[in-house]
N, CA, C, O and the ligand as a Tripos MOL2 file, in Angstrom:
@<TRIPOS>MOLECULE
protein
  261   259    66     0     0
PROTEIN
NO_CHARGES

@<TRIPOS>ATOM
      1 N           0.8450   -1.2060    0.0000 N.3       1 MET1
      2 CA          0.0000    0.0000    0.0000 C.3       1 MET1
      3 C           0.8760    1.2500    0.0000 C.2       1 MET1
      4 O           1.8940    1.3130    0.6890 O.2       1 MET1
      5 N           0.4670    2.2240   -0.7720 N.am      2 ALA2
      6 CA          1.2560    3.4470   -0.9220 C.3       2 ALA2
      7 C           1.2620    4.2650    0.3620 C.2       2 ALA2
      8 O           0.2890    4.2880    1.1160 O.2       2 ALA2
      9 N           2.3710    4.9250    0.5850 N.am      3 GLU3
     10 CA          2.4960    5.8570    1.7060 C.3       3 GLU3
     11 C           1.6630    7.0810    1.4050 C.2       3 GLU3
     12 O           1.7090    7.5970    0.2890 O.2       3 GLU3
     13 N           0.9200    7.5460    2.3500 N.am      4 HIS4
     14 CA          0.3300    8.8720    2.1520 C.3       4 HIS4
     15 C           0.0970    9.5900    3.4600 C.2       4 HIS4
     16 O           0.1840    8.9990    4.5370 O.2       4 HIS4
     17 N          -0.1960   10.8550    3.3560 N.am      5 ARG5
     18 CA         -0.3150   11.6820    4.5490 C.3       5 ARG5
     19 C          -1.5540   11.2820    5.3430 C.2       5 ARG5
     20 O          -2.4300   10.5790    4.8410 O.2       5 ARG5
     21 N          -1.6100   11.7320    6.5630 N.am      6 THR6
     22 CA         -2.7160   11.3930    7.4380 C.3       6 THR6
     23 C          -3.9040   12.2950    7.1470 C.2       6 THR6
     24 O          -3.7920   13.5210    7.1630 O.2       6 THR6
     25 N          -5.0220   11.6770    6.8840 N.am      7 ILE7
     26 CA         -6.2430   12.4220    6.5990 C.3       7 ILE7
     27 C          -7.3360   11.8950    7.5180 C.2       7 ILE7
     28 O          -7.5980   10.6930    7.5620 O.2       7 ILE7
     29 N          -7.9670   12.7970    8.2450 N.am      8 ALA8
     30 CA         -9.0200   12.3830    9.1750 C.3       8 ALA8
     31 C         -10.2000   11.7920    8.4030 C.2       8 ALA8
     32 O         -10.4220   12.1420    7.2430 O.2       8 ALA8
     33 N         -10.9660   10.8840    9.0530 N.am      9 PRO9
     34 CA        -12.1000   10.2520    8.3610 C.3       9 PRO9
     35 C         -13.1460   11.2520    7.8770 C.2       9 PRO9
     36 O         -13.9140   10.9610    6.9600 O.2       9 PRO9
     37 N         -13.1730   12.4270    8.4960 N.am     10 ASN10
     38 CA        -14.1760   13.4210    8.0860 C.3      10 ASN10
     39 C         -13.5300   14.6320    7.4170 C.2      10 ASN10
     40 O         -14.0990   15.7230    7.3930 O.2      10 ASN10
     41 N         -12.3430   14.4220    6.8800 N.am     11 GLU11
     42 CA        -11.6250   15.5260    6.2380 C.3      11 GLU11
     43 C         -11.6590   15.3800    4.7160 C.2      11 GLU11
     44 O         -11.3740   14.3120    4.1740 O.2      11 GLU11
     45 N         -12.0060   16.4550    4.0510 N.am     12 ASP12
     46 CA        -11.9530   16.5010    2.5910 C.3      12 ASP12
     47 C         -10.4780   16.5820    2.1910 C.2      12 ASP12
     48 O          -9.8160   17.5730    2.5020 O.2      12 ASP12
     49 N          -9.9460   15.5540    1.5020 N.am     13 PRO13
     50 CA         -8.5070   15.5380    1.2020 C.3      13 PRO13
     51 C          -8.0960   16.5810    0.1590 C.2      13 PRO13
     52 O          -6.9090   16.8720    0.0080 O.2      13 PRO13
     53 N          -9.0520   17.1330   -0.5460 N.am     14 VAL14
     54 CA         -8.7270   18.1070   -1.5880 C.3      14 VAL14
     55 C          -8.5840   19.5100   -1.0020 C.2      14 VAL14
     56 O          -7.5820   20.1790   -1.2550 O.2      14 VAL14
     57 N          -9.5690   19.9660   -0.2230 N.am     15 CYS15
     58 CA         -9.5470   21.3400    0.2820 C.3      15 CYS15
     59 C          -9.2940   21.4190    1.7790 C.2      15 CYS15
     60 O          -9.0730   22.5100    2.3030 O.2      15 CYS15
     61 N          -9.3210   20.2850    2.4840 N.am     16 GLY16
     62 CA         -9.0250   20.2840    3.9100 C.3      16 GLY16
     63 C         -10.2090   20.5930    4.8080 C.2      16 GLY16
     64 O         -10.0660   20.6280    6.0300 O.2      16 GLY16
     65 N         -11.3670   20.8160    4.2220 N.am     17 MET17
     66 CA        -12.5530   21.1130    5.0200 C.3      17 MET17
     67 C         -12.9910   19.9060    5.8390 C.2      17 MET17
     68 O         -12.7940   18.7600    5.4350 O.2      17 MET17
     69 N         -13.5920   20.1820    7.0000 N.am     18 THR18
     70 CA        -14.2020   19.1200    7.7890 C.3      18 THR18
     71 C         -15.6050   18.8870    7.2320 C.2      18 THR18
     72 O         -16.3830   19.8210    7.0380 O.2      18 THR18
     73 N         -15.9000   17.6200    6.9830 N.am     19 VAL19
     74 CA        -17.1390   17.2550    6.3040 C.3      19 VAL19
     75 C         -17.9620   16.3410    7.2020 C.2      19 VAL19
     76 O         -17.4040   15.5050    7.9120 O.2      19 VAL19
     77 N         -19.2700   16.4920    7.1780 N.am     20 ASP20
     78 CA        -20.1610   15.5550    7.8510 C.3      20 ASP20
     79 C         -20.2370   14.2940    6.9770 C.2      20 ASP20
     80 O         -20.8620   14.2970    5.9160 O.2      20 ASP20
     81 N         -19.5920   13.2230    7.4400 N.am     21 ALA21
     82 CA        -19.4460   12.0220    6.6100 C.3      21 ALA21
     83 C         -20.8000   11.4130    6.2320 C.2      21 ALA21
     84 O         -20.9810   10.9490    5.1060 O.2      21 ALA21
     85 N         -21.7420   11.4160    7.1650 N.am     22 ALA22
     86 CA        -23.0680   10.8420    6.8930 C.3      22 ALA22
     87 C         -23.7750   11.6510    5.7990 C.2      22 ALA22
     88 O         -24.3770   11.0880    4.8850 O.2      22 ALA22
     89 N         -23.6900   12.9710    5.9120 N.am     23 GLU23
     90 CA        -24.2670   13.8620    4.8950 C.3      23 GLU23
     91 C         -23.6160   13.6220    3.5320 C.2      23 GLU23
     92 O         -24.2950   13.5230    2.5100 O.2      23 GLU23
     93 N         -22.2980   13.5320    3.5450 N.am     24 ALA24
     94 CA        -21.5560   13.3480    2.2990 C.3      24 ALA24
     95 C         -21.9790   12.0580    1.6090 C.2      24 ALA24
     96 O         -22.1670   12.0300    0.3920 O.2      24 ALA24
     97 N         -22.1270   10.9830    2.3940 N.am     25 ARG25
     98 CA        -22.5660    9.7070    1.8160 C.3      25 ARG25
     99 C         -23.9380    9.8410    1.1910 C.2      25 ARG25
    100 O         -24.1900    9.3300    0.0990 O.2      25 ARG25
    101 N         -24.8200   10.5300    1.8880 N.am     26 LYS26
    102 CA        -26.1860   10.7220    1.4130 C.3      26 LYS26
    103 C         -26.2080   11.4570    0.0760 C.2      26 LYS26
    104 O         -27.0210   11.1660   -0.8020 O.2      26 LYS26
    105 N         -25.2960   12.4130   -0.0540 N.am     27 LYS27
    106 CA        -25.2490   13.2380   -1.2650 C.3      27 LYS27
    107 C         -24.3760   12.6330   -2.3610 C.2      27 LYS27
    108 O         -24.2030   13.2370   -3.4200 O.2      27 LYS27
    109 N         -23.8270   11.4500   -2.1150 N.am     28 GLY28
    110 CA        -22.9670   10.8270   -3.1180 C.3      28 GLY28
    111 C         -21.5980   11.4780   -3.2020 C.2      28 GLY28
    112 O         -20.9510   11.4450   -4.2490 O.2      28 GLY28
    113 N         -21.1540   12.0700   -2.0960 N.am     29 LEU29
    114 CA        -19.8640   12.7560   -2.0660 C.3      29 LEU29
    115 C         -18.8380   11.9770   -1.2500 C.2      29 LEU29
    116 O         -17.9550   12.5670   -0.6280 O.2      29 LEU29
    117 N         -18.9560   10.6680   -1.2560 N.am     30 ALA30
    118 CA        -17.9810    9.8080   -0.5880 C.3      30 ALA30
    119 C         -17.5070    8.7880   -1.6040 C.2      30 ALA30
    120 O         -18.2770    8.3320   -2.4490 O.2      30 ALA30
    121 N         -16.2440    8.4380   -1.5170 N.am     31 ARG31
    122 CA        -15.7540    7.3900   -2.4160 C.3      31 ARG31
    123 C         -14.6420    6.5990   -1.7540 C.2      31 ARG31
    124 O         -13.9400    7.1000   -0.8760 O.2      31 ARG31
    125 N         -14.4930    5.3600   -2.1870 N.am     32 ASP32
    126 CA        -13.4530    4.4990   -1.6370 C.3      32 ASP32
    127 C         -12.2100    4.5840   -2.4870 C.2      32 ASP32
    128 O         -12.2710    4.6120   -3.7160 O.2      32 ASP32
    129 N         -11.0830    4.6230   -1.8090 N.am     33 HIS33
    130 CA         -9.8030    4.6000   -2.5000 C.3      33 HIS33
    131 C          -8.8400    3.7930   -1.6620 C.2      33 HIS33
    132 O          -8.6570    4.0860   -0.4800 O.2      33 HIS33
    133 N          -8.2200    2.7860   -2.2440 N.am     34 GLU34
    134 CA         -7.2830    1.9180   -1.5480 C.3      34 GLU34
    135 C          -7.8300    1.4350   -0.2130 C.2      34 GLU34
    136 O          -7.1320    1.4360    0.8010 O.2      34 GLU34
    137 N          -9.0860    1.0250   -0.2340 N.am     35 GLY35
    138 CA         -9.6580    0.3920    0.9400 C.3      35 GLY35
    139 C         -10.1360    1.3020    2.0500 C.2      35 GLY35
    140 O         -10.5410    0.8250    3.1100 O.2      35 GLY35
    141 N         -10.0960    2.6120    1.8240 N.am     36 ARG36
    142 CA        -10.7060    3.4780    2.8280 C.3      36 ARG36
    143 C         -11.5910    4.5130    2.1700 C.2      36 ARG36
    144 O         -11.4900    4.7950    0.9760 O.2      36 ARG36
    145 N         -12.4580    5.0660    2.9910 N.am     37 GLU37
    146 CA        -13.4200    6.0160    2.4720 C.3      37 GLU37
    147 C         -12.9180    7.4530    2.6380 C.2      37 GLU37
    148 O         -12.3540    7.8180    3.6690 O.2      37 GLU37
    149 N         -13.1350    8.2420    1.6110 N.am     38 PHE38
    150 CA        -12.8630    9.6790    1.6920 C.3      38 PHE38
    151 C         -14.1650   10.4110    1.4400 C.2      38 PHE38
    152 O         -14.9960    9.9730    0.6440 O.2      38 PHE38
    153 N         -14.3320   11.5240    2.1240 N.am     39 VAL39
    154 CA        -15.5500   12.3170    1.9620 C.3      39 VAL39
    155 C         -15.1850   13.7180    1.4690 C.2      39 VAL39
    156 O         -14.0830   14.2090    1.7110 O.2      39 VAL39
    157 N         -16.1180   14.3380    0.7860 N.am     40 PHE40
    158 CA        -15.8400   15.6110    0.1120 C.3      40 PHE40
    159 C         -16.9190   16.6400    0.4120 C.2      40 PHE40
    160 O         -18.0690   16.2990    0.6910 O.2      40 PHE40
    161 N         -16.5180   17.9180    0.3490 N.am     41 CYS41
    162 CA        -17.4440   19.0070    0.6650 C.3      41 CYS41
    163 C         -18.4230   19.2390   -0.4800 C.2      41 CYS41
    164 O         -19.5260   19.7430   -0.2680 O.2      41 CYS41
    165 N         -18.0210   18.8740   -1.6830 N.am     42 GLY42
    166 CA        -18.8810   19.1380   -2.8250 C.3      42 GLY42
    167 C         -18.4160   18.3750   -4.0510 C.2      42 GLY42
    168 O         -17.3880   17.6980   -4.0460 O.2      42 GLY42
    169 N         -19.2160   18.5110   -5.1030 N.am     43 LYS43
    170 CA        -18.9480   17.7960   -6.3480 C.3      43 LYS43
    171 C         -17.5750   18.1380   -6.9310 C.2      43 LYS43
    172 O         -16.9030   17.2650   -7.4810 O.2      43 LYS43
    173 N         -17.1620   19.3830   -6.8150 N.am     44 GLY44
    174 CA        -15.8900   19.8140   -7.3820 C.3      44 GLY44
    175 C         -14.7270   19.0270   -6.8140 C.2      44 GLY44
    176 O         -13.9030   18.4920   -7.5560 O.2      44 GLY44
    177 N         -14.6650   18.9580   -5.4930 N.am     45 CYS45
    178 CA        -13.5780   18.2340   -4.8320 C.3      45 CYS45
    179 C         -13.6870   16.7410   -5.1280 C.2      45 CYS45
    180 O         -12.6820   16.0680   -5.3570 O.2      45 CYS45
    181 N         -14.9030   16.2380   -5.1200 N.am     46 TYR46
    182 CA        -15.1370   14.8220   -5.4050 C.3      46 TYR46
    183 C         -14.5710   14.4550   -6.7750 C.2      46 TYR46
    184 O         -13.8830   13.4430   -6.9130 O.2      46 TYR46
    185 N         -14.8520   15.2570   -7.7640 N.am     47 LEU47
    186 CA        -14.3960   14.9780   -9.1230 C.3      47 LEU47
    187 C         -12.8870   15.1670   -9.2630 C.2      47 LEU47
    188 O         -12.2080   14.3830   -9.9250 O.2      47 LEU47
    189 N         -12.3780   16.2190   -8.6310 N.am     48 GLU48
    190 CA        -10.9250   16.4590   -8.6850 C.3      48 GLU48
    191 C         -10.1590   15.2810   -8.1100 C.2      48 GLU48
    192 O          -9.1630   14.8300   -8.6760 O.2      48 GLU48
    193 N         -10.6360   14.7950   -6.9850 N.am     49 PHE49
    194 CA         -9.9700   13.6610   -6.3430 C.3      49 PHE49
    195 C         -10.0110   12.4350   -7.2540 C.2      49 PHE49
    196 O          -9.0260   11.7070   -7.3820 O.2      49 PHE49
    197 N         -11.1660   12.2190   -7.8830 N.am     50 GLY50
    198 CA        -11.3250   11.0680   -8.7700 C.3      50 GLY50
    199 C         -10.3630   11.1020   -9.9450 C.2      50 GLY50
    200 O          -9.9260   10.0600  -10.4330 O.2      50 GLY50
    201 N         -10.0350   12.3130  -10.3970 N.am     51 ASP51
    202 CA         -9.1160   12.4610  -11.5270 C.3      51 ASP51
    203 C          -7.6960   12.0630  -11.1590 C.2      51 ASP51
    204 O          -6.9670   11.5040  -11.9780 O.2      51 ASP51
    205 N          -7.3050   12.3530   -9.9150 N.am     52 ASP52
    206 CA         -5.9010   12.1570   -9.5510 C.3      52 ASP52
    207 C          -5.7170   11.9700   -8.0450 C.2      52 ASP52
    208 O          -5.1100   12.8160   -7.3890 O.2      52 ASP52
    209 N          -6.2330   10.8790   -7.4970 N.am     53 PRO53
    210 CA         -6.1470   10.6700   -6.0430 C.3      53 PRO53
    211 C          -4.7200   10.6980   -5.5150 C.2      53 PRO53
    212 O          -4.4830   11.1500   -4.3940 O.2      53 PRO53
    213 N          -3.7830   10.2280   -6.2970 N.am     54 VAL54
    214 CA         -2.3940   10.1350   -5.8340 C.3      54 VAL54
    215 C          -1.8540   11.5130   -5.4390 C.2      54 VAL54
    216 O          -1.1600   11.6440   -4.4310 O.2      54 VAL54
    217 N          -2.1690   12.5240   -6.2270 N.am     55 THR55
    218 CA         -1.7270   13.8890   -5.9390 C.3      55 THR55
    219 C          -2.2400   14.3720   -4.5880 C.2      55 THR55
    220 O          -1.4910   14.9430   -3.7950 O.2      55 THR55
    221 N          -3.5170   14.1370   -4.3380 N.am     56 PHE56
    222 CA         -4.1310   14.6700   -3.1160 C.3      56 PHE56
    223 C          -3.7200   13.9110   -1.8630 C.2      56 PHE56
    224 O          -3.8450   14.4240   -0.7510 O.2      56 PHE56
    225 N          -3.2320   12.6960   -2.0430 N.am     57 LEU57
    226 CA         -2.8290   11.8910   -0.8890 C.3      57 LEU57
    227 C          -1.3230   11.9300   -0.6580 C.2      57 LEU57
    228 O          -0.8280   11.3870    0.3290 O.2      57 LEU57
    229 N          -0.6010   12.5710   -1.5640 N.am     58 ALA58
    230 CA          0.8550   12.6080   -1.4520 C.3      58 ALA58
    231 C           1.2810   13.3720   -0.2070 C.2      58 ALA58
    232 O           0.6150   14.3120    0.2270 O.2      58 ALA58
    233 N           2.3960   12.9500    0.3510 N.am     59 GLU59
    234 CA          2.9290   13.5310    1.5840 C.3      59 GLU59
    235 C           3.0690   15.0500    1.4970 C.2      59 GLU59
    236 O           2.8030   15.7430    2.4800 O.2      59 GLU59
    237 N           3.4760   15.5770    0.3600 N.am     60 GLY60
    238 CA          3.7540   17.0040    0.2450 C.3      60 GLY60
    239 C           2.5520   17.8820   -0.1200 C.2      60 GLY60
    240 O           2.6700   19.1060   -0.1800 O.2      60 GLY60
    241 N           1.4010   17.2570   -0.3630 N.am     61 TYR61
    242 CA          0.2400   18.0630   -0.7740 C.3      61 TYR61
    243 C          -0.3340   18.8170    0.4130 C.2      61 TYR61
    244 O          -0.5330   18.2450    1.4850 O.2      61 TYR61
    245 N          -0.6040   20.1200    0.2150 N.am     62 VAL62
    246 CA         -1.2210   20.9290    1.2540 C.3      62 VAL62
    247 C          -2.6510   21.2290    0.8290 C.2      62 VAL62
    248 O          -2.8870   21.9170   -0.1640 O.2      62 VAL62
    249 N          -3.5920   20.7060    1.5880 N.am     63 ALA63
    250 CA         -5.0010   20.9120    1.2600 C.3      63 ALA63
    251 C          -5.3580   22.3740    1.4300 C.2      63 ALA63
    252 O          -5.0750   22.9720    2.4680 O.2      63 ALA63
    253 N          -5.9710   22.9420    0.4250 N.am     64 GLN64
    254 CA         -6.4330   24.3290    0.5380 C.3      64 GLN64
    255 C          -7.6010   24.5770   -0.3820 C.2      64 GLN64
    256 O          -7.8060   23.8750   -1.3720 O.2      64 GLN64
    257 N          -8.3640   25.5950   -0.0310 N.am     65 MET65
    258 CA         -9.5630   25.9320   -0.7940 C.3      65 MET65
    259 C          -9.1730   26.6350   -2.0900 C.2      65 MET65
    260 O         -10.0430   27.0040   -2.8780 O.2      65 MET65
    261 ZN        -13.6150   20.3610   -0.7050 Zn       66 ZN66
@<TRIPOS>BOND
     1     1     2 1
     2     2     3 1
     3     3     4 2
     4     3     5 am
     5     5     6 1
     6     6     7 1
     7     7     8 2
     8     7     9 am
     9     9    10 1
    10    10    11 1
    11    11    12 2
    12    11    13 am
    13    13    14 1
    14    14    15 1
    15    15    16 2
    16    15    17 am
    17    17    18 1
    18    18    19 1
    19    19    20 2
    20    19    21 am
    21    21    22 1
    22    22    23 1
    23    23    24 2
    24    23    25 am
    25    25    26 1
    26    26    27 1
    27    27    28 2
    28    27    29 am
    29    29    30 1
    30    30    31 1
    31    31    32 2
    32    31    33 am
    33    33    34 1
    34    34    35 1
    35    35    36 2
    36    35    37 am
    37    37    38 1
    38    38    39 1
    39    39    40 2
    40    39    41 am
    41    41    42 1
    42    42    43 1
    43    43    44 2
    44    43    45 am
    45    45    46 1
    46    46    47 1
    47    47    48 2
    48    47    49 am
    49    49    50 1
    50    50    51 1
    51    51    52 2
    52    51    53 am
    53    53    54 1
    54    54    55 1
    55    55    56 2
    56    55    57 am
    57    57    58 1
    58    58    59 1
    59    59    60 2
    60    59    61 am
    61    61    62 1
    62    62    63 1
    63    63    64 2
    64    63    65 am
    65    65    66 1
    66    66    67 1
    67    67    68 2
    68    67    69 am
    69    69    70 1
    70    70    71 1
    71    71    72 2
    72    71    73 am
    73    73    74 1
    74    74    75 1
    75    75    76 2
    76    75    77 am
    77    77    78 1
    78    78    79 1
    79    79    80 2
    80    79    81 am
    81    81    82 1
    82    82    83 1
    83    83    84 2
    84    83    85 am
    85    85    86 1
    86    86    87 1
    87    87    88 2
    88    87    89 am
    89    89    90 1
    90    90    91 1
    91    91    92 2
    92    91    93 am
    93    93    94 1
    94    94    95 1
    95    95    96 2
    96    95    97 am
    97    97    98 1
    98    98    99 1
    99    99   100 2
   100    99   101 am
   101   101   102 1
   102   102   103 1
   103   103   104 2
   104   103   105 am
   105   105   106 1
   106   106   107 1
   107   107   108 2
   108   107   109 am
   109   109   110 1
   110   110   111 1
   111   111   112 2
   112   111   113 am
   113   113   114 1
   114   114   115 1
   115   115   116 2
   116   115   117 am
   117   117   118 1
   118   118   119 1
   119   119   120 2
   120   119   121 am
   121   121   122 1
   122   122   123 1
   123   123   124 2
   124   123   125 am
   125   125   126 1
   126   126   127 1
   127   127   128 2
   128   127   129 am
   129   129   130 1
   130   130   131 1
   131   131   132 2
   132   131   133 am
   133   133   134 1
   134   134   135 1
   135   135   136 2
   136   135   137 am
   137   137   138 1
   138   138   139 1
   139   139   140 2
   140   139   141 am
   141   141   142 1
   142   142   143 1
   143   143   144 2
   144   143   145 am
   145   145   146 1
   146   146   147 1
   147   147   148 2
   148   147   149 am
   149   149   150 1
   150   150   151 1
   151   151   152 2
   152   151   153 am
   153   153   154 1
   154   154   155 1
   155   155   156 2
   156   155   157 am
   157   157   158 1
   158   158   159 1
   159   159   160 2
   160   159   161 am
   161   161   162 1
   162   162   163 1
   163   163   164 2
   164   163   165 am
   165   165   166 1
   166   166   167 1
   167   167   168 2
   168   167   169 am
   169   169   170 1
   170   170   171 1
   171   171   172 2
   172   171   173 am
   173   173   174 1
   174   174   175 1
   175   175   176 2
   176   175   177 am
   177   177   178 1
   178   178   179 1
   179   179   180 2
   180   179   181 am
   181   181   182 1
   182   182   183 1
   183   183   184 2
   184   183   185 am
   185   185   186 1
   186   186   187 1
   187   187   188 2
   188   187   189 am
   189   189   190 1
   190   190   191 1
   191   191   192 2
   192   191   193 am
   193   193   194 1
   194   194   195 1
   195   195   196 2
   196   195   197 am
   197   197   198 1
   198   198   199 1
   199   199   200 2
   200   199   201 am
   201   201   202 1
   202   202   203 1
   203   203   204 2
   204   203   205 am
   205   205   206 1
   206   206   207 1
   207   207   208 2
   208   207   209 am
   209   209   210 1
   210   210   211 1
   211   211   212 2
   212   211   213 am
   213   213   214 1
   214   214   215 1
   215   215   216 2
   216   215   217 am
   217   217   218 1
   218   218   219 1
   219   219   220 2
   220   219   221 am
   221   221   222 1
   222   222   223 1
   223   223   224 2
   224   223   225 am
   225   225   226 1
   226   226   227 1
   227   227   228 2
   228   227   229 am
   229   229   230 1
   230   230   231 1
   231   231   232 2
   232   231   233 am
   233   233   234 1
   234   234   235 1
   235   235   236 2
   236   235   237 am
   237   237   238 1
   238   238   239 1
   239   239   240 2
   240   239   241 am
   241   241   242 1
   242   242   243 1
   243   243   244 2
   244   243   245 am
   245   245   246 1
   246   246   247 1
   247   247   248 2
   248   247   249 am
   249   249   250 1
   250   250   251 1
   251   251   252 2
   252   251   253 am
   253   253   254 1
   254   254   255 1
   255   255   256 2
   256   255   257 am
   257   257   258 1
   258   258   259 1
   259   259   260 2
@<TRIPOS>SUBSTRUCTURE
     1 MET1         2 RESIDUE 1 A MET
     2 ALA2         6 RESIDUE 1 A ALA
     3 GLU3        10 RESIDUE 1 A GLU
     4 HIS4        14 RESIDUE 1 A HIS
     5 ARG5        18 RESIDUE 1 A ARG
     6 THR6        22 RESIDUE 1 A THR
     7 ILE7        26 RESIDUE 1 A ILE
     8 ALA8        30 RESIDUE 1 A ALA
     9 PRO9        34 RESIDUE 1 A PRO
    10 ASN10       38 RESIDUE 1 A ASN
    11 GLU11       42 RESIDUE 1 A GLU
    12 ASP12       46 RESIDUE 1 A ASP
    13 PRO13       50 RESIDUE 1 A PRO
    14 VAL14       54 RESIDUE 1 A VAL
    15 CYS15       58 RESIDUE 1 A CYS
    16 GLY16       62 RESIDUE 1 A GLY
    17 MET17       66 RESIDUE 1 A MET
    18 THR18       70 RESIDUE 1 A THR
    19 VAL19       74 RESIDUE 1 A VAL
    20 ASP20       78 RESIDUE 1 A ASP
    21 ALA21       82 RESIDUE 1 A ALA
    22 ALA22       86 RESIDUE 1 A ALA
    23 GLU23       90 RESIDUE 1 A GLU
    24 ALA24       94 RESIDUE 1 A ALA
    25 ARG25       98 RESIDUE 1 A ARG
    26 LYS26      102 RESIDUE 1 A LYS
    27 LYS27      106 RESIDUE 1 A LYS
    28 GLY28      110 RESIDUE 1 A GLY
    29 LEU29      114 RESIDUE 1 A LEU
    30 ALA30      118 RESIDUE 1 A ALA
    31 ARG31      122 RESIDUE 1 A ARG
    32 ASP32      126 RESIDUE 1 A ASP
    33 HIS33      130 RESIDUE 1 A HIS
    34 GLU34      134 RESIDUE 1 A GLU
    35 GLY35      138 RESIDUE 1 A GLY
    36 ARG36      142 RESIDUE 1 A ARG
    37 GLU37      146 RESIDUE 1 A GLU
    38 PHE38      150 RESIDUE 1 A PHE
    39 VAL39      154 RESIDUE 1 A VAL
    40 PHE40      158 RESIDUE 1 A PHE
    41 CYS41      162 RESIDUE 1 A CYS
    42 GLY42      166 RESIDUE 1 A GLY
    43 LYS43      170 RESIDUE 1 A LYS
    44 GLY44      174 RESIDUE 1 A GLY
    45 CYS45      178 RESIDUE 1 A CYS
    46 TYR46      182 RESIDUE 1 A TYR
    47 LEU47      186 RESIDUE 1 A LEU
    48 GLU48      190 RESIDUE 1 A GLU
    49 PHE49      194 RESIDUE 1 A PHE
    50 GLY50      198 RESIDUE 1 A GLY
    51 ASP51      202 RESIDUE 1 A ASP
    52 ASP52      206 RESIDUE 1 A ASP
    53 PRO53      210 RESIDUE 1 A PRO
    54 VAL54      214 RESIDUE 1 A VAL
    55 THR55      218 RESIDUE 1 A THR
    56 PHE56      222 RESIDUE 1 A PHE
    57 LEU57      226 RESIDUE 1 A LEU
    58 ALA58      230 RESIDUE 1 A ALA
    59 GLU59      234 RESIDUE 1 A GLU
    60 GLY60      238 RESIDUE 1 A GLY
    61 TYR61      242 RESIDUE 1 A TYR
    62 VAL62      246 RESIDUE 1 A VAL
    63 ALA63      250 RESIDUE 1 A ALA
    64 GLN64      254 RESIDUE 1 A GLN
    65 MET65      258 RESIDUE 1 A MET
    66 ZN66       261 GROUP 0 **** ****
């Protein structure tokens, strides 16, 4: 399994926002990657992550809006 930075279960890995995981699941803004779930604040972050998850999980990536 690839090394990646620590991301809280309720943290949007793209922008760093804290997300209500239950809400995100309801809205279809949660997705599985390498066996764990990530949640997103909105469609934009969800799609960006889907395009290139490796970038957003890399050790040097700084989540920002
Ligand atoms: Zn976001």
